[in-house]
matplotlib code that plots the C-alpha trace (Angstrom):
import matplotlib.pyplot as plt

x = [144.3, 144.2, 140.8, 138.7, 139.9, 139.2, 135.8, 135.1, 136.4, 134.1, 131.1, 131.9, 132.2, 128.9, 127.2, 128.6, 127.4, 123.9, 123.7, 124.9, 122.3, 119.4, 116.6, 117.9, 121.0, 118.7, 116.5, 119.5, 120.9, 117.5, 117.0, 120.4, 119.7, 116.3, 117.6, 120.6, 118.2, 115.9, 118.9, 120.2, 116.8, 116.7, 119.7, 121.4, 124.8, 127.6, 128.1, 131.4, 129.6, 126.9, 129.5, 131.4, 128.1, 127.2, 130.6, 130.0, 126.6, 127.9, 130.6, 128.0, 125.7, 128.6, 129.5, 125.8, 125.6, 128.8, 127.4, 124.0, 125.8, 127.9, 124.9, 123.1, 126.2, 126.3, 122.6, 123.0, 125.9, 123.9, 121.0, 123.2, 124.7, 121.1, 120.1, 123.1, 122.2]
y = [-27.4, -24.7, -23.5, -26.6, -26.6, -22.8, -23.4, -26.1, -23.8, -21.0, -23.4, -24.6, -21.1, -20.1, -23.2, -22.4, -18.8, -19.9, -22.4, -19.8, -17.3, -19.8, -20.1, -23.5, -21.9, -19.6, -22.4, -24.4, -21.5, -20.9, -24.5, -24.8, -21.7, -23.0, -26.5, -24.9, -22.8, -25.8, -28.0, -25.2, -25.1, -28.9, -28.7, -31.7, -33.2, -34.6, -38.3, -37.9, -36.2, -38.9, -41.7, -40.0, -39.6, -43.3, -44.3, -42.1, -43.6, -47.2, -46.5, -45.0, -48.0, -50.3, -48.3, -48.3, -52.1, -52.4, -50.1, -51.9, -55.2, -53.8, -52.4, -55.8, -57.4, -54.9, -55.3, -59.1, -58.9, -56.5, -58.9, -61.8, -59.6, -58.8, -62.5, -63.5, -61.0]
z = [-261.8, -259.1, -260.1, -259.1, -255.5, -255.2, -256.7, -254.2, -251.4, -252.6, -252.7, -249.2, -247.9, -249.5, -248.0, -244.6, -244.9, -245.9, -243.1, -240.6, -241.8, -242.2, -239.7, -238.8, -237.2, -235.2, -234.1, -233.0, -231.0, -229.4, -228.6, -227.0, -224.9, -223.8, -222.9, -221.1, -219.0, -218.3, -217.2, -214.9, -213.2, -212.7, -210.3, -211.9, -210.9, -213.0, -213.2, -211.3, -208.4, -208.4, -208.3, -205.4, -203.4, -204.2, -202.7, -199.6, -199.1, -199.5, -196.9, -194.5, -194.9, -194.1, -191.0, -189.9, -190.2, -188.2, -185.5, -185.4, -185.0, -182.2, -180.4, -180.7, -179.2, -176.3, -175.6, -175.6, -173.2, -171.0, -171.0, -170.0, -167.1, -165.9, -166.1, -164.0, -161.2]

ax = plt.figure().add_subplot(projection="3d")
ax.plot(x, y, z, "-o")
ax.set_aspect("equal")
plt.show()
């Protein structure tokens, strides 16, 4: 009963060896290298970095709206002061 598992192991090893030495393995390695190089040139960011920047931008927008509202209030108050003079 020990022979069938060994036989299957040998077949598996041979198949793995054939796959590693086949042109498919070389094509895969070359494709990965090419894609890796292309992605590096694109200057991409991770999803985590994107999410952090989105939160920063949302906070900046909120702060800008608050400041715009405050400036409008101050301009309105200044206009009332000038009208009273």
